C-alpha positions as CSV (number, residue, x, y, z in Angstrom):
1,X,-37.0,235.9,180.3
2,X,-35.3,234.0,177.5
3,X,-34.2,230.4,177.4
4,X,-31.6,230.0,174.6
5,X,-29.8,227.2,172.9
6,X,-26.3,228.0,171.5
7,X,-24.7,225.8,168.9
8,X,-20.9,225.2,168.8
9,X,-20.7,226.4,172.4
10,X,-17.5,224.4,172.9
11,X,-15.6,226.4,170.3
12,X,-14.0,229.9,170.8
13,X,-16.8,232.1,169.5
14,X,-19.5,229.9,171.1
15,X,-17.8,230.1,174.5
16,X,-17.7,233.8,174.2
17,X,-21.4,234.0,173.3
18,X,-22.4,231.8,176.2
19,X,-20.4,234.0,178.6
20,X,-22.0,237.2,177.2
21,X,-25.5,235.7,177.5
22,X,-24.8,234.5,181.0
23,X,-24.1,238.2,182.0
24,X,-27.5,239.3,180.6
25,X,-30.2,239.3,183.3
26,X,-32.8,238.7,180.7
27,X,-31.5,235.2,180.0
28,X,-33.0,232.7,182.3
29,X,-31.4,229.5,180.9
30,X,-28.7,228.5,178.5
31,X,-28.6,225.1,176.7
32,X,-25.1,224.9,175.2
33,X,-24.5,222.4,172.5
34,X,-21.1,221.2,171.2
35,X,-19.3,218.3,169.6
36,X,-16.6,217.9,172.3
37,X,-16.6,217.5,176.1
38,X,-17.9,220.2,178.4
39,X,-15.5,223.2,178.2
40,X,-13.6,223.8,181.4
41,X,-14.5,227.5,181.0
42,X,-18.1,226.5,181.9
43,X,-17.1,225.3,185.3
44,X,-16.7,228.8,186.6
45,X,-19.9,229.8,184.8
46,X,-21.9,227.1,186.5
47,X,-20.3,227.9,189.9
48,X,-21.1,231.6,189.6
49,X,-24.9,231.1,190.0
50,X,-26.0,232.8,186.8
51,X,-28.6,231.4,184.4
52,X,-29.5,227.8,184.5
53,X,-26.8,226.4,182.2
54,X,-26.4,222.9,180.8
55,X,-24.3,221.3,178.1
56,X,-25.1,218.6,175.6
57,X,-22.9,216.9,173.0
58,X,-24.3,216.6,169.4
59,X,-23.1,216.9,165.9
60,X,-25.8,219.1,164.3
61,X,-24.5,218.6,160.8
62,X,-25.5,215.0,161.1
63,X,-29.2,214.3,160.6
64,X,-29.7,211.6,163.2
65,X,-27.7,213.5,165.9
66,X,-29.6,216.7,165.3
67,X,-33.0,215.1,165.4
68,X,-32.1,213.1,168.5
69,X,-31.2,216.3,170.3
70,X,-34.2,218.4,169.3
71,X,-36.6,215.6,169.9
72,X,-35.1,214.6,173.2
73,X,-36.9,214.9,176.6
74,X,-34.0,216.9,177.8
75,X,-34.7,219.6,175.0
76,X,-38.4,219.6,175.8
77,X,-37.8,220.0,179.5
78,X,-35.5,222.9,178.8
79,X,-38.4,224.8,177.2
80,X,-36.0,226.6,174.8
81,X,-37.6,229.7,173.1
82,X,-34.6,231.0,171.2
83,X,-31.8,229.4,169.1
84,X,-28.4,230.9,168.3
85,X,-27.0,229.1,165.3
86,X,-23.2,229.6,165.1
87,X,-21.2,227.9,162.3
88,X,-18.3,225.5,163.0
89,X,-15.2,227.4,163.6
90,X,-12.9,225.4,165.9
91,X,-9.7,225.9,163.8
92,X,-10.4,228.6,161.1
93,X,-14.1,228.8,160.3
94,X,-14.2,226.3,157.5
95,X,-14.4,222.5,157.4
96,X,-12.9,219.9,155.2
97,X,-14.9,217.6,153.0
98,X,-18.6,216.9,152.4
99,X,-21.0,215.9,155.1
100,X,-24.7,215.0,155.2
101,X,-25.9,214.2,151.7
102,X,-22.7,215.7,150.1
103,X,-23.2,219.1,151.5
104,X,-20.5,221.0,153.4
105,X,-21.0,221.2,157.2
106,X,-22.0,224.8,157.2
107,X,-24.8,224.3,154.7
108,X,-26.0,220.9,156.1
109,X,-26.0,222.2,159.7
110,X,-27.8,225.4,158.9
111,X,-30.5,223.5,157.0
112,X,-31.1,221.0,159.8
113,X,-31.1,223.6,162.6
114,X,-33.5,225.9,160.8
115,X,-35.8,223.0,160.0
116,X,-35.8,221.7,163.5
117,X,-36.3,225.1,165.0
118,X,-39.3,225.6,162.8
119,X,-40.7,222.3,164.0
120,X,-40.0,222.9,167.7
121,X,-43.2,224.3,169.3
122,X,-41.4,226.2,172.0
123,X,-38.9,228.0,169.8
124,X,-39.9,231.5,168.8
125,X,-36.6,233.2,167.8
126,X,-33.7,232.2,165.7
127,X,-30.4,234.2,165.4
128,X,-28.0,232.9,162.8
129,X,-24.5,234.0,162.2
130,X,-23.6,234.3,158.5
131,X,-20.7,235.7,156.6
132,X,-20.0,239.1,154.9
133,X,-18.1,237.2,152.2
134,X,-21.3,236.3,150.5
135,X,-21.4,239.6,148.8
136,X,-20.4,240.2,145.2
137,X,-17.4,242.5,144.9
138,X,-16.8,245.0,142.2
139,X,-13.2,246.0,141.2
140,X,-11.6,248.4,143.5
141,X,-11.6,249.2,147.2
142,X,-14.8,251.3,147.1
143,X,-17.3,248.5,147.8
144,X,-19.5,249.8,150.6
145,X,-21.9,247.0,151.1
146,X,-25.4,247.2,152.6
147,X,-27.7,244.4,153.4
148,X,-29.4,244.8,150.1
149,X,-26.2,244.5,148.1
150,X,-26.0,241.7,145.5
151,X,-24.8,238.3,146.7
152,X,-22.2,236.3,144.8
153,X,-23.8,233.4,142.9
154,X,-20.8,232.8,140.6
155,X,-20.7,229.0,140.0
156,X,-16.9,229.2,140.1
157,X,-16.8,230.1,143.7
158,X,-14.7,227.8,145.9
159,X,-16.7,225.4,148.1
160,X,-16.2,227.4,151.3
161,X,-17.7,230.6,149.9
162,X,-20.5,228.7,148.1
163,X,-21.4,227.0,151.4
164,X,-21.7,230.4,153.1
165,X,-24.0,231.7,150.2
166,X,-26.1,228.5,150.4
167,X,-26.5,228.8,154.2
168,X,-27.3,232.5,153.9
169,X,-30.1,231.7,151.5
170,X,-31.5,229.0,153.8
171,X,-31.9,231.5,156.6
172,X,-32.8,234.4,154.3
173,X,-35.8,232.3,153.2
174,X,-37.3,232.3,156.7
175,X,-36.7,236.0,157.6
176,X,-40.2,237.0,156.4
177,X,-41.9,233.8,157.7
178,X,-44.5,233.9,160.3
179,X,-43.5,230.9,162.4
180,X,-40.2,232.3,163.8
181,X,-38.6,235.7,164.3
182,X,-35.4,235.3,162.4
183,X,-32.3,237.5,162.5
184,X,-29.3,236.9,160.2
185,X,-26.1,238.6,161.1
186,X,-23.5,238.9,158.3
187,X,-20.1,239.2,160.0
188,X,-16.6,239.6,158.5
189,X,-13.4,237.9,159.8
190,X,-13.6,237.5,163.6
191,X,-10.5,238.4,165.7
192,X,-10.1,236.4,168.9
193,X,-8.6,237.5,172.2
194,X,-5.1,236.2,171.2
195,X,-5.3,237.5,167.7
196,X,-6.7,234.2,166.3
197,X,-8.7,234.6,163.2
198,X,-12.1,232.9,162.7
199,X,-14.7,232.6,160.0
200,X,-12.5,233.9,157.2
201,X,-12.9,231.7,154.1
202,X,-9.6,233.2,152.7
203,X,-7.3,232.0,155.5
204,X,-7.5,228.2,155.6
205,X,-4.3,227.1,157.4
206,X,-3.7,224.1,155.2
207,X,-4.0,225.6,151.8
208,X,-1.6,227.8,149.8
209,X,-2.7,231.4,149.3
210,X,-1.9,233.4,146.2
211,X,-2.5,237.2,145.9
212,X,-2.2,239.2,142.8
213,X,0.9,241.4,142.7
214,X,0.0,244.9,143.6
215,X,-3.3,244.0,145.3
216,X,-3.8,244.3,149.0
217,X,-7.5,244.6,149.6
218,X,-9.0,246.2,152.7
219,X,-11.0,243.8,154.9
220,X,-13.5,244.5,157.7
221,X,-13.0,242.7,161.0
222,X,-14.9,242.3,164.3
223,X,-13.7,241.3,167.7
224,X,-15.2,238.1,169.2
225,X,-16.5,240.2,172.1
226,X,-18.3,242.6,169.8
227,X,-19.8,239.7,167.9
228,X,-21.1,238.2,171.1
229,X,-22.7,241.6,172.0
230,X,-24.3,241.8,168.6
231,X,-25.8,238.3,169.0
232,X,-27.1,239.3,172.5
233,X,-28.6,242.5,171.0
234,X,-30.3,240.5,168.2
235,X,-31.9,238.2,170.7
236,X,-33.8,241.0,172.4
237,X,-34.3,243.5,169.6
238,X,-37.8,242.2,168.8
239,X,-37.3,242.6,165.0
240,X,-36.5,240.2,162.1
241,X,-34.1,240.9,159.3
242,X,-30.6,240.8,157.9
243,X,-27.9,242.9,159.5
244,X,-24.3,243.7,158.8
245,X,-22.1,243.7,161.9
246,X,-18.5,244.8,161.9
247,X,-15.9,246.5,164.1
248,X,-14.5,250.0,163.6
249,X,-11.3,249.1,161.7
250,X,-10.5,248.0,158.1
251,X,-7.3,246.0,157.8
252,X,-5.3,245.1,154.7
253,X,-5.4,241.4,153.7
254,X,-1.6,241.3,154.1
255,X,-2.0,242.1,157.8
256,X,-4.5,239.4,158.3
257,X,-2.2,236.9,156.5
258,X,0.6,237.8,158.8
259,X,-1.6,237.6,161.9
260,X,-2.7,234.2,160.8
261,X,0.9,233.1,160.6
262,X,0.5,232.5,156.8
263,X,2.5,233.4,153.8
264,X,1.0,234.4,150.5
265,X,2.5,234.0,147.1
266,X,2.6,237.2,145.1
267,X,1.7,236.2,141.5
268,X,1.2,238.5,138.5
269,X,-2.5,238.9,138.0
270,X,-2.7,237.4,134.5
271,X,-1.3,234.1,135.8
272,X,-3.8,233.8,138.6
273,X,-6.6,232.8,136.2
274,X,-4.5,230.2,134.6
275,X,-3.6,228.8,138.0
276,X,-7.2,228.6,138.9
277,X,-8.2,226.9,135.7
278,X,-5.3,224.4,136.1
279,X,-6.4,223.6,139.7
280,X,-9.9,222.9,138.6
281,X,-8.6,220.5,135.9
282,X,-6.4,218.6,138.4
283,X,-9.3,217.4,140.5
284,X,-11.4,217.9,143.6
285,X,-8.6,218.5,146.1
286,X,-6.9,221.2,143.9
287,X,-10.2,222.9,143.1
288,X,-10.4,224.0,146.7
289,X,-7.2,226.0,146.5
290,X,-7.9,229.8,146.6
291,X,-5.7,230.9,143.7
292,X,-7.9,233.7,142.7
293,X,-11.2,235.5,143.5
294,X,-12.5,239.0,144.0
295,X,-12.0,238.9,147.8
296,X,-8.3,238.4,147.2
297,X,-8.1,241.5,145.0
298,X,-10.9,243.9,145.9
299,X,-11.6,245.4,149.3
300,X,-14.9,246.2,151.0
301,X,-16.5,247.7,154.0
302,X,-19.8,247.0,155.6
303,X,-22.6,249.5,156.2
304,X,-23.7,248.7,159.7
305,X,-26.2,251.5,160.2
306,X,-29.2,249.2,160.1
307,X,-27.7,247.1,163.0
308,X,-27.1,250.3,165.0
309,X,-30.6,251.6,164.3
310,X,-32.7,248.5,164.8
311,X,-30.6,246.3,167.0
312,X,-28.9,249.0,169.1
313,X,-25.5,247.4,168.4
314,X,-22.3,249.5,168.1
315,X,-18.8,248.0,168.3
316,X,-16.9,248.7,171.5
317,X,-13.5,247.2,170.7
318,X,-10.7,248.6,168.7
319,X,-8.4,246.1,167.0
320,X,-4.7,247.0,166.9
321,X,-1.2,245.6,167.1
322,X,1.1,245.4,170.1
323,X,4.2,247.5,170.1
324,X,7.1,246.3,167.8
325,X,9.0,243.4,169.3
326,X,6.0,241.6,170.7
327,X,4.9,240.3,167.4
328,X,1.4,239.4,168.5
329,X,-1.8,241.3,167.7
330,X,-4.2,242.3,170.4
331,X,-7.6,243.9,171.0
332,X,-7.5,247.3,172.4
333,X,-10.9,247.8,174.1
334,X,-12.5,251.2,174.2
335,X,-15.7,252.5,175.6
336,X,-18.9,251.7,173.7
337,X,-19.8,255.4,174.0
């Protein structure tokens, strides 16, 4: 029986992961952690009589808050043996501004949670959710990416993408360690139950988006339910490693932009580089605007055979659009078989 701590359990993906784990008879207890008040969705979960479930408030991107939680008597009494590290994703999967020691939240929190999980004697397993946008993309739509594909270490990456790469390397460094069994899941854009999009560094709601004229790259996606199933599978697979997880569909970036309620400027490709250079010269705020980048031009798909073979994970949802006139995307669930 497993006793698992789930981070960002008060946010949409986190709530889904908690619900999925609560249905697994192998889970004895869930220690849910979030920055806000206890989600109302947990009331029904607690009343249903499933695993022992408790909720704690903590900001795990803050050094003192994270240490207070992991060193607390409450954590010791919970006898946690597994940690599921989800990134912050309340609005769109990215966060504004620096946090602890000038690092973005994703990087700072990943570093702290990995460090504290290593130090906690009871913890034996760590499952961390990373991003498929860490990969380096070649020109064209033929990028078929395996877990061994090259990561993008371009120093010109925008801060959101660089944070994902940094967090990935922190977890990657512990995959072959002896202290913990570590699983890193690299996931693409996550589609919520109402068509909300999460963990896509390209679709920040408060920043303009420019796409090169004539480019509409294909993007992998995964439903929030399938992602929760993948995390559940990783907890009990008994193996360490890095695994791509994705749904069955590839969608053009233009469709994701429409689903997110965004608009994208169509700019001749030669001008995009000039816009990017100008933004960097204008200062910190402008440097963060996604004027250009391979992910806005070149499509990719994920090779998920390793996850199917070693984790036993296969996506069960299909992601489609409601009939014309409704205007809202939906998930069309199919059998996992």
